[in-house]
KESE-49020 format. One record per atom (N, C-alpha, C): atom name; x, y, z; residue in three letters; residue number from 0. Coordinates in steps of 0.02 Angstrom, whole numbers, plus 50000, padded with zeros to 5 digits. Example, Ala and Ser with C-alpha at 12.3 -4.5 7.8 and 13.67 -1.06 7.14 Angstrom:
2
node atom->N	x->50660	y->49716	z->50390	type->ALA	seq->0
node atom->CA	x->50615	y->49775	z->50390	type->ALA	seq->0
node atom->C	x->50660	y->49835	z->50390	type->ALA	seq->0
node atom->N	x->50642	y->49888	z->50354	type->SER	seq->1
node atom->CA	x->50684	y->49947	z->50357	type->SER	seq->1
node atom->C	x->50645	y->50002	z->50394	type->SER	seq->1
//
This chain:
64
node atom->N	x->48974	y->49682	z->50118	type->MET	seq->0
node atom->CA	x->48981	y->49611	z->50115	type->MET	seq->0
node atom->C	x->48919	y->49580	z->50146	type->MET	seq->0
node atom->N	x->48895	y->49527	z->50116	type->GLY	seq->1
node atom->CA	x->48836	y->49494	z->50142	type->GLY	seq->1
node atom->C	x->48831	y->49423	z->50117	type->GLY	seq->1
node atom->N	x->48783	y->49387	z->50142	type->VAL	seq->2
node atom->CA	x->48771	y->49318	z->50121	type->VAL	seq->2
node atom->C	x->48707	y->49317	z->50080	type->VAL	seq->2
node atom->N	x->48712	y->49284	z->50022	type->GLN	seq->3
node atom->CA	x->48655	y->49280	z->49976	type->GLN	seq->3
node atom->C	x->48652	y->49209	z->49949	type->GLN	seq->3
node atom->N	x->48599	y->49172	z->49965	type->ASP	seq->4
node atom->CA	x->48591	y->49103	z->49942	type->ASP	seq->4
node atom->C	x->48652	y->49060	z->49958	type->ASP	seq->4
node atom->N	x->48680	y->49068	z->50018	type->GLY	seq->5
node atom->CA	x->48736	y->49027	z->50040	type->GLY	seq->5
node atom->C	x->48804	y->49050	z->50014	type->GLY	seq->5
node atom->N	x->48807	y->49103	z->49975	type->ALA	seq->6
node atom->CA	x->48870	y->49129	z->49949	type->ALA	seq->6
node atom->C	x->48885	y->49196	z->49981	type->ALA	seq->6
node atom->N	x->48948	y->49214	z->49985	type->ILE	seq->7
node atom->CA	x->48967	y->49280	z->50010	type->ILE	seq->7
node atom->C	x->48969	y->49327	z->49949	type->ILE	seq->7
node atom->N	x->48937	y->49384	z->49956	type->VAL	seq->8
node atom->CA	x->48936	y->49435	z->49903	type->VAL	seq->8
node atom->C	x->48970	y->49497	z->49931	type->VAL	seq->8
node atom->N	x->49021	y->49521	z->49894	type->TYR	seq->9
node atom->CA	x->49056	y->49582	z->49914	type->TYR	seq->9
node atom->C	x->49044	y->49635	z->49861	type->TYR	seq->9
node atom->N	x->49028	y->49696	z->49883	type->ARG	seq->10
node atom->CA	x->49016	y->49751	z->49836	type->ARG	seq->10
node atom->C	x->49058	y->49812	z->49857	type->ARG	seq->10
node atom->N	x->49081	y->49848	z->49807	type->GLU	seq->11
node atom->CA	x->49121	y->49909	z->49818	type->GLU	seq->11
node atom->C	x->49097	y->49962	z->49768	type->GLU	seq->11
node atom->N	x->49080	y->50021	z->49793	type->TRP	seq->12
node atom->CA	x->49060	y->50076	z->49748	type->TRP	seq->12
node atom->C	x->49122	y->50113	z->49727	type->TRP	seq->12
node atom->N	x->49138	y->50110	z->49663	type->ALA	seq->13
node atom->CA	x->49198	y->50143	z->49636	type->ALA	seq->13
node atom->C	x->49184	y->50161	z->49563	type->ALA	seq->13
node atom->N	x->49142	y->50213	z->49552	type->PRO	seq->14
node atom->CA	x->49120	y->50228	z->49484	type->PRO	seq->14
node atom->C	x->49175	y->50247	z->49435	type->PRO	seq->14
node atom->N	x->49231	y->50272	z->49458	type->ALA	seq->15
node atom->CA	x->49285	y->50291	z->49413	type->ALA	seq->15
node atom->C	x->49337	y->50236	z->49403	type->ALA	seq->15
node atom->N	x->49328	y->50179	z->49435	type->ALA	seq->16
node atom->CA	x->49377	y->50125	z->49431	type->ALA	seq->16
node atom->C	x->49376	y->50092	z->49362	type->ALA	seq->16
node atom->N	x->49433	y->50069	z->49341	type->GLN	seq->17
node atom->CA	x->49439	y->50031	z->49279	type->GLN	seq->17
node atom->C	x->49435	y->49956	z->49290	type->GLN	seq->17
node atom->N	x->49452	y->49935	z->49351	type->ALA	seq->18
node atom->CA	x->49450	y->49864	z->49369	type->ALA	seq->18
node atom->C	x->49448	y->49859	z->49445	type->ALA	seq->18
node atom->N	x->49424	y->49802	z->49470	type->ALA	seq->19
node atom->CA	x->49423	y->49790	z->49542	type->ALA	seq->19
node atom->C	x->49428	y->49715	z->49554	type->ALA	seq->19
node atom->N	x->49460	y->49697	z->49608	type->ALA	seq->20
node atom->CA	x->49469	y->49627	z->49626	type->ALA	seq->20
node atom->C	x->49470	y->49619	z->49701	type->ALA	seq->20
node atom->N	x->49451	y->49561	z->49724	type->LEU	seq->21
node atom->CA	x->49456	y->49542	z->49794	type->LEU	seq->21
node atom->C	x->49512	y->49491	z->49798	type->LEU	seq->21
node atom->N	x->49559	y->49501	z->49844	type->ILE	seq->22
node atom->CA	x->49613	y->49454	z->49852	type->ILE	seq->22
node atom->C	x->49620	y->49437	z->49926	type->ILE	seq->22
node atom->N	x->49652	y->49380	z->49941	type->GLY	seq->23
node atom->CA	x->49662	y->49362	z->50010	type->GLY	seq->23
node atom->C	x->49685	y->49291	z->50018	type->GLY	seq->23
node atom->N	x->49689	y->49270	z->50081	type->ASP	seq->24
node atom->CA	x->49709	y->49202	z->50096	type->ASP	seq->24
node atom->C	x->49664	y->49151	z->50060	type->ASP	seq->24
node atom->N	x->49599	y->49167	z->50056	type->PHE	seq->25
node atom->CA	x->49551	y->49120	z->50026	type->PHE	seq->25
node atom->C	x->49567	y->49105	z->49953	type->PHE	seq->25
node atom->N	x->49602	y->49151	z->49919	type->SER	seq->26
node atom->CA	x->49618	y->49141	z->49847	type->SER	seq->26
node atom->C	x->49693	y->49133	z->49836	type->SER	seq->26
node atom->N	x->49729	y->49119	z->49891	type->LYS	seq->27
node atom->CA	x->49802	y->49114	z->49888	type->LYS	seq->27
node atom->C	x->49832	y->49179	z->49859	type->LYS	seq->27
node atom->N	x->49800	y->49235	z->49875	type->TRP	seq->28
node atom->CA	x->49821	y->49302	z->49856	type->TRP	seq->28
node atom->C	x->49821	y->49313	z->49780	type->TRP	seq->28
node atom->N	x->49782	y->49273	z->49744	type->GLU	seq->29
node atom->CA	x->49770	y->49284	z->49673	type->GLU	seq->29
node atom->C	x->49706	y->49325	z->49667	type->GLU	seq->29
node atom->N	x->49702	y->49373	z->49621	type->PRO	seq->30
node atom->CA	x->49642	y->49414	z->49615	type->PRO	seq->30
node atom->C	x->49581	y->49374	z->49593	type->PRO	seq->30
node atom->N	x->49525	y->49389	z->49624	type->VAL	seq->31
node atom->CA	x->49459	y->49365	z->49602	type->VAL	seq->31
node atom->C	x->49425	y->49427	z->49575	type->VAL	seq->31
node atom->N	x->49421	y->49431	z->49509	type->TRP	seq->32
node atom->CA	x->49398	y->49492	z->49475	type->TRP	seq->32
node atom->C	x->49324	y->49505	z->49487	type->TRP	seq->32
node atom->N	x->49308	y->49569	z->49495	type->MET	seq->33
node atom->CA	x->49240	y->49590	z->49508	type->MET	seq->33
node atom->C	x->49209	y->49617	z->49444	type->MET	seq->33
node atom->N	x->49143	y->49618	z->49441	type->THR	seq->34
node atom->CA	x->49107	y->49646	z->49383	type->THR	seq->34
node atom->C	x->49074	y->49711	z->49404	type->THR	seq->34
node atom->N	x->49065	y->49756	z->49356	type->ARG	seq->35
node atom->CA	x->49038	y->49823	z->49369	type->ARG	seq->35
node atom->C	x->48967	y->49829	z->49342	type->ARG	seq->35
node atom->N	x->48922	y->49860	z->49381	type->ASP	seq->36
node atom->CA	x->48855	y->49873	z->49355	type->ASP	seq->36
node atom->C	x->48852	y->49944	z->49327	type->ASP	seq->36
node atom->N	x->48794	y->49965	z->49303	type->GLU	seq->37
node atom->CA	x->48789	y->50030	z->49270	type->GLU	seq->37
node atom->C	x->48796	y->50089	z->49317	type->GLU	seq->37
node atom->N	x->48794	y->50078	z->49383	type->TRP	seq->38
node atom->CA	x->48801	y->50132	z->49432	type->TRP	seq->38
node atom->C	x->48871	y->50136	z->49463	type->TRP	seq->38
node atom->N	x->48916	y->50096	z->49438	type->GLY	seq->39
node atom->CA	x->48984	y->50097	z->49464	type->GLY	seq->39
node atom->C	x->48995	y->50055	z->49525	type->GLY	seq->39
node atom->N	x->48949	y->50008	z->49538	type->VAL	seq->40
node atom->CA	x->48957	y->49961	z->49594	type->VAL	seq->40
node atom->C	x->48989	y->49897	z->49568	type->VAL	seq->40
node atom->N	x->49046	y->49881	z->49596	type->TRP	seq->41
node atom->CA	x->49083	y->49820	z->49578	type->TRP	seq->41
node atom->C	x->49063	y->49765	z->49627	type->TRP	seq->41
node atom->N	x->49055	y->49704	z->49602	type->SER	seq->42
node atom->CA	x->49036	y->49650	z->49647	type->SER	seq->42
node atom->C	x->49068	y->49585	z->49626	type->SER	seq->42
node atom->N	x->49073	y->49541	z->49676	type->VAL	seq->43
node atom->CA	x->49098	y->49473	z->49665	type->VAL	seq->43
node atom->C	x->49059	y->49427	z->49711	type->VAL	seq->43
node atom->N	x->49046	y->49368	z->49687	type->ARG	seq->44
node atom->CA	x->49008	y->49317	z->49724	type->ARG	seq->44
node atom->C	x->49053	y->49257	z->49736	type->ARG	seq->44
node atom->N	x->49064	y->49241	z->49799	type->LEU	seq->45
node atom->CA	x->49105	y->49183	z->49817	type->LEU	seq->45
node atom->C	x->49058	y->49126	z->49837	type->LEU	seq->45
node atom->N	x->49059	y->49074	z->49798	type->GLU	seq->46
node atom->CA	x->49014	y->49018	z->49810	type->GLU	seq->46
node atom->C	x->49032	y->48982	z->49875	type->GLU	seq->46
node atom->N	x->48992	y->48937	z->49895	type->ASP	seq->47
node atom->CA	x->48997	y->48904	z->49960	type->ASP	seq->47
node atom->C	x->49067	y->48877	z->49975	type->ASP	seq->47
node atom->N	x->49098	y->48841	z->49928	type->GLY	seq->48
node atom->CA	x->49165	y->48814	z->49940	type->GLY	seq->48
node atom->C	x->49217	y->48868	z->49951	type->GLY	seq->48
node atom->N	x->49215	y->48920	z->49911	type->GLU	seq->49
node atom->CA	x->49261	y->48976	z->49919	type->GLU	seq->49
node atom->C	x->49247	y->49013	z->49984	type->GLU	seq->49
node atom->N	x->49183	y->49022	z->50000	type->ALA	seq->50
node atom->CA	x->49163	y->49059	z->50059	type->ALA	seq->50
node atom->C	x->49185	y->49023	z->50123	type->ALA	seq->50
node atom->N	x->49183	y->48957	z->50124	type->ARG	seq->51
node atom->CA	x->49204	y->48920	z->50183	type->ARG	seq->51
node atom->C	x->49277	y->48929	z->50198	type->ARG	seq->51
node atom->N	x->49317	y->48935	z->50146	type->SER	seq->52
node atom->CA	x->49390	y->48943	z->50157	type->SER	seq->52
node atom->C	x->49407	y->49014	z->50178	type->SER	seq->52
node atom->N	x->49358	y->49059	z->50180	type->TRP	seq->53
node atom->CA	x->49370	y->49128	z->50197	type->TRP	seq->53
node atom->C	x->49379	y->49138	z->50272	type->TRP	seq->53
node atom->N	x->49348	y->49098	z->50314	type->GLY	seq->54
node atom->CA	x->49343	y->49107	z->50386	type->GLY	seq->54
node atom->C	x->49403	y->49138	z->50420	type->GLY	seq->54
node atom->N	x->49400	y->49200	z->50438	type->GLY	seq->55
node atom->CA	x->49452	y->49235	z->50475	type->GLY	seq->55
node atom->C	x->49514	y->49252	z->50434	type->GLY	seq->55
node atom->N	x->49511	y->49244	z->50370	type->ALA	seq->56
node atom->CA	x->49569	y->49255	z->50327	type->ALA	seq->56
node atom->C	x->49581	y->49329	z->50313	type->ALA	seq->56
node atom->N	x->49642	y->49346	z->50295	type->GLY	seq->57
node atom->CA	x->49657	y->49413	z->50273	type->GLY	seq->57
node atom->C	x->49626	y->49425	z->50204	type->GLY	seq->57
node atom->N	x->49595	y->49483	z->50195	type->VAL	seq->58
node atom->CA	x->49561	y->49500	z->50133	type->VAL	seq->58
node atom->C	x->49576	y->49573	z->50116	type->VAL	seq->58
node atom->N	x->49584	y->49587	z->50050	type->CYS	seq->59
node atom->CA	x->49596	y->49654	z->50027	type->CYS	seq->59
node atom->C	x->49556	y->49666	z->49963	type->CYS	seq->59
node atom->N	x->49522	y->49723	z->49958	type->ALA	seq->60
node atom->CA	x->49489	y->49742	z->49897	type->ALA	seq->60
node atom->C	x->49537	y->49791	z->49861	type->ALA	seq->60
node atom->N	x->49552	y->49776	z->49798	type->CYS	seq->61
node atom->CA	x->49597	y->49818	z->49759	type->CYS	seq->61
node atom->C	x->49559	y->49850	z->49702	type->CYS	seq->61
node atom->N	x->49567	y->49915	z->49694	type->VAL	seq->62
node atom->CA	x->49531	y->49952	z->49642	type->VAL	seq->62
node atom->C	x->49583	y->49990	z->49600	type->VAL	seq->62
node atom->N	x->49576	y->49984	z->49533	type->TRP	seq->63
node atom->CA	x->49622	y->50019	z->49488	type->TRP	seq->63
node atom->C	x->49585	y->50071	z->49448	type->TRP	seq->63
//
């Protein structure tokens, strides 16, 4: 997890996964789907408004 241009970027290496999502208080526990690159790294970018609501919230990365 890191900050890039004011947004929070989360990455998970899961080359065999079929899908991945980040869920938590910030999204009212609805999945925020991640995209996969050619090396099996899944990522999601939370823009400034979403990132601000993250502060200290419960977060879970789910991989299928």
